[in-house]
N, C-alpha and C positions, 0 to 999 in steps of 0.2 A: 703264726708265731714269728718271732724275729729270727733272722738269718744267722748262721755262724759267723759271717763276716761282720755282722753288727756287733755280736758278742765279743769278737776279737778286737774290734776297735774301741769298745767301751768296757772298761773294768767294772761293770755292774751286771746284774742278772739280765737275761734276755727279756724278762717281763718288764723290767725298767726301760730297757731300750725300746721296746714296743710302745710303752706308755709315753716316752719322750717324742716319739714320732707322732703319736696321736695327739698329744698336746700341741705340737708345733703346726700340725696339719689341720687343726680344728678351725672353724670359722673365726675370723677377727682376731686370732692369736698371731701377734708379730714377735720379733726378737725381745723388744722391751717387756711386753707383758709376759712372754715366756719365762724370762729370768726372774720376774717379780713374782710370778705364780710359784716357780720352783723354790724360791727363797721363802715364801710364806707358808707353803704346805709341806715342804721337806722332801717331797718326791713328786715325780711326774704323775704317778698313779693316783695319788691323792688330789693333785691339782685337776686332773681330768674329771675326777668324780664331782669336784666342786664347781665346774664350769656351769652346769645348768642353774644352780642356785645363784650364782654370781650374776649371770646374765639376767635372771629374773629380777634381781634388785635393780638392774640397769633398765628394766622395762620391757624385755623381750623373751620369748621362748628360745630354747637353745638345744642343739644336739651336737655333742663332740663328734670328731672324726670316727667313722665306723672302722672297727677292727679288720673287717674283710678288705676294705679299701687300703689299709696300711700293709696288710699281708700281700696284697697284689703289687703294691709299690716295691716292697722289698724283694719280691720275686723278680720284678722288672729289672731292678738294679743288679741282682745276681745274674740275670740273663745277659746283661750288658758287660759283664766282667768287672762290675763296679763294687764299691763298698762304702759304707757310711763312716764319717768322721764326726764324733760328737765333741761338743766344746771342751770337755774335761778329759778327753782321751789323751794318752801320752803321745799319740801319733798326730794330734792337731797341731798346725803350724804355731810355733811359739810367739812369733811377732803378731800374728793375727789375733791370737788369744789375749793379748795385752791391750788391744783396742777397746774403746767404749762400745759395749753391746756388739761382741762379734757374732758372726752367724751361729746360732746353736747347733746346727746340724749342716755338714756338707756331704755331698757324695762325689766320689773320685774315681777315675780310671787311671791306670798306669803305675809307675814305679814310685811308691810312697816315700822311699828314702830320699827323693829329690826335695821333698818338703822340708827337710832338715838342713838343706844347704842355704848359705847366705843368699838373699834374693834381691834383685833390682828390677824395677819396673821400667819398661821402654814403651812409651805411649806417644801418640801424635795424630796427625790428620789422616782422614780417610782418603781424601782427594790429595794425597801427598805428591810433592814434586819428585822428579827422578832423583835429584840429589839427596833428598831426605830418605827415599827408599834404599839408596846405596848406604847411607850413614846408618840406617836402622839395621840393616843386614851386617854391616862391619861391626857395629857395637854389639849386636846380639852374638856374633861368633866369637869376638874377643872376650866378652864377659863370661860366656860359657866355657871357653877354653880356660879361663883364670879360675873356674870353680864355682861360678855364681849360677843360680837358677834365674833365668831371664823370664820375667813374668809379663804377660800381656793379655788382651781381650779378644784375640782372634778376628778382629774387624779388618775391613779392608785397609790398604795403605800401610802405614807405619807398623801397626800391630803385626799384620802378617809377615812383613819383611823381618821384623825382629825375631819372630818365631823361626822363620826359614834360616836366618843366620845362625841361630842357636842349635839347629838340627843338622848343620853341615857335618859330614862324616869325620873330617879332620879336627873337630873340637871336642869330641866325646872324651878323649883321654884326659882332658883337664877336670873331669868329675862333675862339670855343671850340666845344664840342660835347659829345658824350657817348660814352663807352666802356663797352660792356657785356662783363663777363667771365662766362662761363658754365661750369658744371661738367661738361657732357657735351662731345660733338663739335659741330662747326659746324652739323650738320643736326640736332641735338636742340633740341626746344622745350620748355622748362620754366620756369614752369608753362604749360600749354596756352593759358590764356587771354592769355598775352602774346605770342602768335604775331604779332599785328599790330605790336606794339611792337618785337619783335625784328627784324622786316622793316624797320621804320622806322629802327632804329639801323644796320642794314646799309646802308641806302640814304643816310643822312645822317651817320653817325659811324662807329664801329669796333666790330666783334665779335671778341673774342678767346677762344681755347679752347686749353687745354693737352692735352686728350684728343683722340685721332684721330677723324675722322668714323665714324659708326656707334656711338659710345659713348653710352649713355643715362646720365644723371647718377645716381650712387649716393652714399650717405651719405659714403663715404670720400673722394670727390671734392671735397666742398665745402670742407674746410680747405685744400686745395691751391688752390681758386679764391680763398679768402679771402686767402691769402698773396699771390697775384698782385695783387689789388685793393690791398692795403696796400703792396706793393712798387712799384707804378706811380706812387704819389702822394707829394708832398711832405707832405701832411697828410690825416688822416682826421677827418671830422665825424660823430659818432654822434648822430642826430637824436632817436631815442626807443628805449630798449632796456630789457628786463627784466634782472634780475640774472644770469641764466644764458644770455643771448642770444648767438647766434653773431656778433652785431656786436661784442661785447666781445672775442671772440677776434681779430676783425679789427683792433681798436684795439690789442691786445697785440702782435699781429704787426708792426703799424706801429711801435709803440714799439721793439721789438727791432731794426728797421731804422733806427732813429734819426730817425724822422719825427715832425711835430707831431701830437699828439692833442687833439682838441676835442670838446666836448659841449654840447649844448643842455639846460639845466636844466629840470626839469619838477616837477609837484606831487608832494609826498611821499605823497599819498593815492592816487596812480595807480602801480601796480606796474610799468607800462610805462615809467615814468620812473626807476625806482630804479637801473637800470644806468647811465644817464647821470650821476645825482647821485653815484653811487659813483665813476665815473671822475674827476669833478671833485674830490671829496674826496682821491682819490689823486694828484692832480696835473695832471690834464688842464686845458687852457685853456677857460674858460667863454666860449661865443660865443652871442650873441643875434640877430645879423643877418648877412647876407652880407658886409657891410662889415667886420665883426670878422674874418672869415676871409681876406678879401682883404688886409687890413693885416697880418696875421700872415704869410701866405704870401709876400707880395711882399718881405718882408725875410727870408725863409728862406735860410739860408747853409749848411745841412747840420747845424747844431747846434740841436736844438729848444729852445724855451723851456720847454715842458711838462716837468715832472719826474716824469711818471707812472711811467716805467720807464727804467732805464739801458740803453742798447743794448748787445747783447752783441758782442763782438769776434769775427770769423771765425776759425776754426781752420785753420791751415796744414796741408796734407796732404803726406805724403811718399810716394814711390813705389819705395822700396827693396824688393828681392825678398825673398820669404818662403821659409823652408826647410821645417821641419815645424810651422809655426805653425798651420794648421787644427786638428790634434788638440789642441795645447795650449790654443788659445782655446776650443774647445769644452768643455774641462774646466772653464774658468772661467765659462762662460755658463750661464744658466738661463732660466726663463720671466719672471723679473723684469728689466725693462730696466736696463742699466748703461751708464755713459758709456765712450766709447772711451779717454779719458785713464786711467780706472780700470784698464781692460784692459791698457793699456801698462805701467802701474805694477805691476800684479799679475804680469804675464807676464814682465817684465824684458827683453822683445824689443824691437827697434827699432820706432819708430812705423810705418815703411813696411811692415814685415813684418806687424804687426798689421792695418793697413788692407787689405793684400792678401788676408790670410787671411779677413777679414770679407767681402770681395768673393767669394772662392771659396765660402764658405759660403752667402752670399746667392744666388749663381747656382745652386747646388745646392738651393735651396729650404729650407735649414735655418736661415736667419737672418731676423729681422724687424728693420726699422729704425723708431724711434719718434721723436716730437718731441724737440727738444733735443739731437739726435745720439746718442741712446741706442740700444742694440741688445739683442736678446734671442733666444733659441732659438725657432724657429718651432713 
């Protein structure tokens, strides 16, 4: 059965909490299909019951996540001193909830009160220069002392330095702290040399994970981690980054969510600064001190001053029933990703029928979802 921590974090019955975990942990159910199924069937319990018949329409047998597996996961979360945060819980981070398709369920360790603090992301290169490491620690300390939650991904380099700065003893009085977002489960430690830092974040800040316990971080998990980092924060500061750095992906995700994008300029002779300089050329706000960040974010109203990227509007999802849509949609799909709007236009079917057909194909393992809401055959 669901834990007391789950019930406390979700203002629903423990049966519904368990059903939501089963739904999200069932094969081929991702955040997009999770929300669509909840909307269509009204409850996670009803959605879980419908999964086998939906997958059969997509052309494959199906078995939802086992209750015993979910109970074991919940026990592991409790043993780690963690708890669940459901997307509609009052404790779920407010800015993250406003993003397009926020993580339906998070696990967390630490002081949940920090999730209500205004947050700023500090991200940058793993192979950071000594100067960038110093700046990350200084910015982390100053922003935490000013009452901000400093968010980063516990990676080597800038991430670790930002967390370390926010954890310095003399900054705690400001009411801020640090939030570490990891790509694996709560019991994963990556990189290994950050084991002590991760333990300190759990003791003095917050550790968040989208993946269940027992999940080791894989390459495909890091974009999801980066989306959470960007979504939690009113602004993202890129301290140092090469042109193809993952930090630039985080900045673009933040821009898509309508948040402030800031970058610290660097020498044009250092390739590790070229990403930051590129962001500034494209409209990110140039910052040189923590005071610049504080001034910008204290006046943040939801409309960013940076013109780096125009935020994308969320797409409304229909839940109308599908008739023979799966076969029709398969005929339009290939291995090249295509937008759902394009499928609606080409098929001439109602949007709800197309969306449900995509869920049926996804559950059957025949559909892949890509960035930007695009889909392709698996």
